[in-house]
C-alpha positions as a Python dict, from the first residue, in 0.01 Angstrom:
ca = {
    (1, 'M'): (0, 0, 0),
    (2, 'E'): (298, 224, -70),
    (3, 'T'): (602, 63, -234),
    (4, 'R'): (948, 188, -319),
    (5, 'W'): (1244, 63, -519),
    (6, 'T'): (1536, -81, -324),
    (7, 'T'): (1827, -320, -371),
    (8, 'V'): (1836, -649, -181),
    (9, 'D'): (2151, -858, -219),
    (10, 'G'): (2230, -684, -547),
    (11, 'V'): (1882, -720, -700),
    (12, 'T'): (1660, -413, -749),
    (13, 'L'): (1296, -470, -656),
    (14, 'E'): (983, -302, -525),
    (15, 'L'): (952, -325, -148),
    (16, 'P'): (622, -257, 33),
    (17, 'A'): (680, 16, 293),
    (18, 'D'): (526, -188, 575),
    (19, 'S'): (723, -510, 507),
    (20, 'T'): (874, -699, 798),
    (21, 'V'): (1201, -891, 793),
    (22, 'S'): (1006, -1217, 811),
    (23, 'E'): (789, -1125, 513),
    (24, 'L'): (1088, -1012, 309),
    (25, 'R'): (1286, -1324, 396),
    (26, 'D'): (992, -1550, 296),
    (27, 'A'): (925, -1361, -29),
    (28, 'L'): (1293, -1388, -132),
    (29, 'Y'): (1339, -1749, -14),
    (30, 'K'): (1615, -1657, 230),
    (31, 'P'): (1712, -1902, 507),
    (32, 'D'): (1571, -1848, 858),
    (33, 'D'): (1917, -1778, 1003),
    (34, 'A'): (1990, -1490, 762),
    (35, 'A'): (2000, -1150, 935),
    (36, 'L'): (1882, -835, 756),
    (37, 'I'): (2144, -561, 729),
    (38, 'A'): (2018, -223, 603),
    (39, 'V'): (2233, 60, 464),
    (40, 'T'): (2095, 411, 464),
    (41, 'G'): (2325, 706, 398),
    (42, 'D'): (2609, 678, 647),
    (43, 'L'): (2433, 430, 880),
    (44, 'V'): (2416, 52, 891),
    (45, 'S'): (2134, -120, 1084),
    (46, 'V'): (2094, -481, 1188),
    (47, 'V'): (1726, -559, 1246),
    (48, 'H'): (1650, -776, 1552),
    (49, 'D'): (1268, -745, 1562),
    (50, 'E'): (1159, -950, 1264),
    (51, 'E'): (786, -882, 1305),
    (52, 'R'): (800, -504, 1327),
    (53, 'P'): (738, -313, 1000),
    (54, 'L'): (1063, -178, 854),
    (55, 'S'): (888, 158, 811),
    (56, 'E'): (900, 199, 1192),
    (57, 'L'): (1279, 156, 1200),
    (58, 'V'): (1586, 337, 1069),
    (59, 'A'): (1621, 30, 846),
    (60, 'G'): (1298, 132, 672),
    (61, 'C'): (1478, 430, 517),
    (62, 'A'): (1747, 213, 360),
    (63, 'D'): (1803, 191, -11),
    (64, 'T'): (2023, -118, 14),
    (65, 'Y'): (1966, -437, 212),
    (66, 'Y'): (2171, -751, 259),
    (67, 'F'): (2081, -1084, 410),
    (68, 'R'): (2382, -1231, 590),
    (69, 'R'): (2414, -1579, 733),
    (70, 'P'): (2645, -1679, 1019),
    (71, 'D'): (3003, -1758, 911),
    (72, 'E'): (2935, -1628, 560),
    (73, 'P'): (3238, -1466, 390),
    (74, 'E'): (3231, -1086, 366),
    (75, 'R'): (3108, -964, 27),
    (76, 'N'): (3182, -594, 74),
    (77, 'E'): (3309, -341, 329),
    (78, 'V'): (2970, -315, 503),
    (79, 'L'): (2950, -690, 563),
    (80, 'A'): (3317, -690, 673),
    (81, 'A'): (3273, -411, 931),
    (82, 'P'): (3401, -513, 1276),
    (83, 'E'): (3090, -356, 1438),
    (84, 'L'): (2869, -596, 1245),
    (85, 'E'): (2967, -903, 1448),
    (86, 'D'): (2860, -734, 1774),
    (87, 'A'): (2538, -613, 1615),
    (88, 'L'): (2457, -960, 1479),
    (89, 'N'): (2479, -1100, 1831),
    (90, 'G'): (2172, -892, 1910),
    (91, 'P'): (2085, -632, 2167),
    (92, 'R'): (2252, -662, 2505),
    (93, 'R'): (2045, -768, 2802),
    (94, 'G'): (1881, -460, 2953),
    (95, 'N'): (1921, -276, 2622),
    (96, 'E'): (1645, -443, 2421),
    (97, 'T'): (1600, -275, 2085),
    (98, 'A'): (1443, -353, 1751),
    (99, 'E'): (1767, -276, 1567),
    (100, 'T'): (2134, -198, 1621),
    (101, 'T'): (2271, 95, 1422),
    (102, 'F'): (2632, 203, 1364),
    (103, 'Q'): (2829, 430, 1129),
    (104, 'R'): (2892, 285, 785),
    (105, 'P'): (3258, 193, 725),
    (106, 'G'): (3449, 383, 462),
    (107, 'I'): (3270, 714, 524),
    (108, 'D'): (3467, 1008, 664),
    (109, 'H'): (3279, 1114, 976),
}
């Protein structure tokens, strides 16, 4: 199984390429209501499909991940992005998707 180094909530660790959100959450003892936010280059992704391997998603290319719980204070500009709240509410009806992706705040586009 291929692994790579990544940062999750400020801790650098090896992440298996085919990990799912559920597996990652269980391995790191994160609460069930914590959403996975992935940062890759100039994109931010919120993963909605917790059983799909991250390697099949834009989120699988991320080098930084955050778990964010509802009503948690913002820890950085990514977690404070106004687009994040909409993305955390999940895909809109009729627009089912495994993840919601938007431009990372603070990057000149």
